[in-house]
N, C-alpha and C positions, 0 to 999 in steps of 0.2 A: 362675580361681581367684584372682585379683586376683595371676596366676603364683605361686598357694599361697606367699602369704605376703611375696612380696617386692619387687613392684612400686612400692610407694610408698617403701619402703625403696630403692630404686635411685635416687631422685627426691634423696637426701642423700649419695649418694656422691662427691659431687666430680668427677665425670665419668668414674668408673671403668667404668661398666658402661651397656649399653643393651639394654633390651628390647621392640624392635620386634616386633609377633607376624609367626610365620610364615607363609605359606600353607598353607591346608589341604592334606595330605598325602591324597594318591589311594590309597594302599596300601591292598588289603584289611584288612579286622579279621576275622578268621578265627574269633576268638571271640564276634563277636555272634549271638547265637541265631538259627536259623533256622527252630525250631518251638517251640511252647510247650505241652508233654505236663504241663501243670498248669494250674488254674484262674486266673485274673486277673480283677481288678473294678474299675473306676473309683471312686475314693470322693472324698468332699469333708469335711471336717471346718475348724471355725472355732476360731482361737485369739481367744478371749473378752478377753483383755487390748489386743491391737492391733486388736480388729475386725473382723478380714479372715478370708477363707476360704481355706484351702489344698488343692489337687488332689494327688491320688497315685494309684497303683496297688498292689493289695494282690495278692500272689501266693500261693497255697495249694496244696499237694501235690495230685496228680491224685484221689486219695480225699477229698480235704476235711479230713484230719487233720492235725493238728502240736501238739506238746507245746509247742513257743517259736515265737515270732515276734520280729523285729527288723526294728528302725526303722533306717534307712541316713539318716545326716545328712553332707550335704555340705561340702565345703571353701570358702575363700574366694572370694568373688565370686558374681554371681548366676549360678544353674546351673537347670537342670531335674532332672526325677526320674532322670535316667539320667546323671547328674552328667558331661554330655557337655562335651567339650573341643573345642569345634568348631575352633580353627586347628590341631588335632592328629587330628581325627577319629577320637576314643576315647570311649566310653560306659562308664567302668567300672561305675557301678552297674547297668547294665545287664546286664552282666557277672556282677557278684557277685548279684545278686536270681536270675537264672536258675540258678546253682550252686546256691546255698542251697535255692531252691526243690525243684531236681531232689534233693537231700539229705534232703528232709523237712522243712525250716526255712522258717517262712511269714515273707513279707517285705512290710514297707510303705515305700514310697519315694515323696518328694512332690516336685513343683515349689515351689523358694523363693520365698517373698512377692513379688509383682511380677514372675514370672517363668512362662511357660507359663499354665496356667490358674487360676494360685494370684494372688489379687487382694493389694492392699496394696504399699508403698513400699518397694522394697529399701534405696533409699540413706540414707533415714532411720535405718536400724536397725544397731545395736548387736550384737556375740557374745551379750549377755544378751538383745534380743529374738530373736534366732534360738535359744534356748534356749527361751523360751516359745513358739515354734513347736513345736520339738520334743516340750516336756511338752504340747502340744495333742494331737500327735500319739499320744503314750502314754495320754493321759484320753480319746481316742477310742475306741481298742482296747479299752481297760478299760470303753467304756459299750456295748458289743455282746455281746448274750449269747452269740453265737457264737464271740467270741474272748477274752471274759475270763479264763477258765479258762487260756489259754496262758503260759508264763512271757513276759513281755515283757523285752526287750534293746535295746540301743542301740548300733549302732556306727557311729562318726565317722570320716572322713578328715581329717587336717591340723587346720583351723580345727574340724571337725564333731567332731574328738580333743578340744578343749577343750569343746565345747557338751555333749557327752556326760556327761560328770562333772559339769558344773554341773547338769543335769537330776536326776542318779542321785544327788547328795547330797543331794538335798532330796525326790526323791518315792519312797516305798516300794514303788511297782507297780513300778519297774526293777528287775530281777533278776540282770542281767547285762549288762555292757560291752564293747564290742570296740574299742581304740584303735589306730588305724591309721595309723602316721607322724603321732602326735599329740606336740605340746609337751611337755615335763615341767620346762623351766626357765621362768624369766620371759621375756616375749616380747622387750623392750627387750636382753636377751642373745642371745635366740634371732635376732634380728634380724642384729645386728652379725655373729654367727658365719656366720650364712647369706650375707654378703655377701663375709667372708672365704673361706668355702669357692667361692662361684662366681668371684672373682678368681683363686683357685690354679687352679680348673680352666679360665681361659683363659688360664692362662700368665703371669699377674704373678709376678715376684720376691717369693720369700717374705720378704725384709724389707721391699718395698713395699708387700705384703697388709699385712703385719703394723702398717704406719704408718697403713694408711687403716682398718684395723679399730679401731685404737685412737682413732682421729678418730671414728668410726661410734658406737662404743660411747659416745664423751661426750656425742653430740648426742642419740641415743637416750636416755640418762640423764637427758640434762635435760628431754625431751619426759614421759619417765614421771614425773619429779620434778613437773611443771607440769600433771599430767594431770588433778589434782583442782581448779586455780585457777580463777576466772572465764576466760573464753574469751580476752578481748583482754589479760589479766593473762600467762596462758598461751602467748599466742602473741608476747608480747614477750620472755619468756625464752628462749623457742625461736630467737627472731631474734638475740637477743643471743648466745646459744650458737654459731650457725652463723656470727655474724659473727667472733667469735671464735676459730674453728676457720681461717677464713678466713684471719685477720690472722697466721696459724704458717706459713701457704704460701708457696713463695718468689713474689715479686712476677710473675714470668712464667706462674704454674701457671694462674692464672683471671683475666679481665680483667674489667672492672667490670660490662659488660653480662652476661656469664656468670653472677659471683656472683649480683646482681639477679634474673636469671631461676630459678637454683636456689632463692634463698629464699622468691621469688613461689610457685613450685610446689611448696615444701615445706610452707610454711605454710598453703597451699590444701588442702591433703591432712591437714595436723596438724587444721585446724578440722573436717573432718567428724567428725559423731558417732563412727560406725565406728573412726576409726583413735585417736583419743583414748582410748577404753574398751580397744582392743586393746594398745596400747602400754604401757599401765599393767596388763596382765594377767598373774596368777602362777598358772599351773595348780595348784600345789601347795596353793592355798586351797580348792579344792574335792576335788582328790584326795584330800585327808586326812580327807575326809568320806565317801569312797565306801565301803561295807561290803560290798558283792556282790562275785560274781566278776568279777574283770576278766581282759582277754587284751589285751597292747601288743605289736604287732610294727611293725618298722621293717627297711627295707632298709639292707645296709651301704653302698649308694653313694647313700644321700641326702644328698645337699648342702642343701638346704633345711631340713629338720629332722634336722641331726646324729644318727646312732641311738646313738652312745656316750652323750654327756650327756643327751639326751632320756631314754632308757631307764633310766638310771641315775637321774635325778631322778624319774621315774614310781615304779621300784621303793621307793626312798626315801620316797616321800609313802604309799606301799603299807605299809611297815613302820610308817609314822607312823599308819595309821590302823588297825592292828592287822589288816590284811587277811590272812586266812590264805589264800584262795582266787585268788590271781594268776599270772598265768604272763608273763616277758618274754621275748619273742623275737627275736633278730635274723638278717634273712632274708639269706644270704649273695648278693651279686651283683645285688640288687634296688635300683630307683631309688625316686623320691620316689612314683611311681604306683604301684611293684610291677609294674614292667616288669623282663626280664631286661637288664641294660643293659651296655655296656662301661664307661663313666666315670661317669655319672650324670647328666652335664650335661644342661640342658634343650634344648639342641638336638637332642639324641637322642629326645625324647618322640614326636615325628611319624614319625619314621622306621623305630620298633620296632613290626612286624606286631602283636606280643602286646600285650593291653588290660591284661590282669592274669594275672601269672604264677599256673600252676596249683597251685605248691608252697604259694602262699599263699593262696591259695581253699581248699585242702584241710587246711590248719591252722585256717582261720576257722570251717569246717562243721566237722571232728572237733572241736573245743575247743566249740563250742556245744552239739554233739549229745551230747557228753562231761559236761557239767554237770548 
């Protein structure tokens, strides 16, 4: 999931953090379903805007009847319909879809463009493009006579929690939204805070972490402010911001070769369509236009999308929207993946047997069935 929002950010951390992928953990995943006492259908639908097809799995209760259907939207990075995290041997959307279907809720989950059986090119797409994919799923459901009378909802995790409000703000077919660890503050601020949280978990002294957070916030602000400029002008602006921050460091902090490497890697990632769009994203623009029921949940140990600030941002946006049917739920002891965790650090993800905490599963399903 682009390490759920922070891999690219780590490149401009001035050497404070490294995110080498862990080897796949071989612990059993007891929540992976072993039987499927419900109907499953392989489906394919087209995004007419992008001109590509998306393949997925439609799950229906055993009796074939459901009043609600939810579309699952993955977070950052190319993922299949199970939102599989291969380095950690977890399949959160497989577990979530299985649980919801057993509770009488139909589910559609699909491979990201360019992943699995879906066509298209992932690397050239932005969050806005992924929103078009999710909207294509909404329109596909509405096009089927056997599904169109169900209330259609969207459930997005992390970046997927940014995508869902984009679609819900413009498509009245969306009747409810579930936001799982979704940003509620501008992404350039979220990035800086995420790195600060990661440094603290790694044992970085508070004063040092604060200084580096301030450095990163200035860099991300420059990236955000330059996002609408022509590419070369924007890249030059970002490069100048990086060099300015380097000049403030002690001489011995970074040698010239390291500085050049950091600048090269940072600009390379900044030039991608996804990052330029993402760094300038403000969730409030879309959240304030969402009128349908919204559930926002976040783990208290989520260091990647900090629960206090982001849930508060979502709440403020809902109030500004005049939305009277929203619920904000912090979940004690859960991390970014909604696992029961000790600290919430990414190093724990693969070592926790649990894929998706039962309390979170129950909250999501009860809320959907209760609206």
